[in-house]
C-alpha positions in Angstrom: 21.1 -66.3 -74.8 23.2 -69.0 -72.9 26.9 -68.4 -72.4 29.2 -71.1 -73.8 31.5 -72.9 -71.4 35.0 -71.7 -71.7 37.4 -74.4 -73.1 39.7 -74.3 -70.0 36.8 -75.0 -67.6 36.3 -78.7 -67.0 32.9 -80.4 -67.3 31.0 -81.3 -64.2 32.0 -84.4 -62.3 30.1 -87.6 -62.9 27.5 -88.7 -60.3 28.7 -90.8 -57.4 28.5 -94.6 -57.9 28.2 -94.4 -61.7 30.5 -96.4 -64.0 32.1 -93.2 -65.2 32.8 -92.1 -61.6 34.3 -95.5 -60.7 36.5 -95.5 -63.8 37.7 -92.0 -63.0 38.5 -93.0 -59.4 40.5 -96.1 -60.6 42.4 -93.9 -63.1 43.3 -91.5 -60.3 44.4 -94.3 -58.0 46.7 -95.8 -60.7 48.3 -92.5 -61.4 48.8 -91.9 -57.7 50.6 -95.3 -57.4 52.8 -94.5 -60.4 53.6 -91.1 -58.9 54.7 -92.7 -55.6 56.9 -95.2 -57.6 58.5 -92.4 -59.5 56.9 -93.3 -62.8 54.2 -90.6 -62.9 54.0 -88.8 -66.2 56.1 -91.4 -68.0 54.9 -93.1 -71.2 53.1 -96.4 -71.3 56.1 -98.2 -72.6 58.1 -97.3 -69.5 55.4 -98.9 -67.4 55.4 -102.0 -69.6 59.2 -102.4 -69.4 59.1 -101.9 -65.6 56.4 -104.5 -65.3 58.3 -107.0 -67.4 61.4 -106.5 -65.3 59.5 -106.9 -62.0 57.8 -110.1 -63.2 61.2 -111.5 -64.4 62.8 -110.8 -61.0 59.8 -112.4 -59.2 60.0 -115.5 -61.4 63.8 -115.8 -60.8 63.3 -115.5 -57.1 60.7 -118.2 -57.0 62.7 -120.6 -59.2 65.8 -120.0 -57.0 63.8 -120.7 -53.8 62.6 -124.0 -55.4 66.1 -124.9 -56.5 67.4 -124.4 -52.9 65.1 -127.1 -51.7 
């Protein structure tokens, strides 16, 4: 009789180069970037608000540079 996998043991990693592996790697990279920025573990809404603020500041900077000309 085969033993069942314990619930706290993770499943095997996907094969290298598959879509699942690439998706997992991208997810880990995004979470690492958010950890460096201090937003790791925060909700999705915090990321959206942070993105909106960053885009607004960037647009204001570009408009002000154009206005100085």
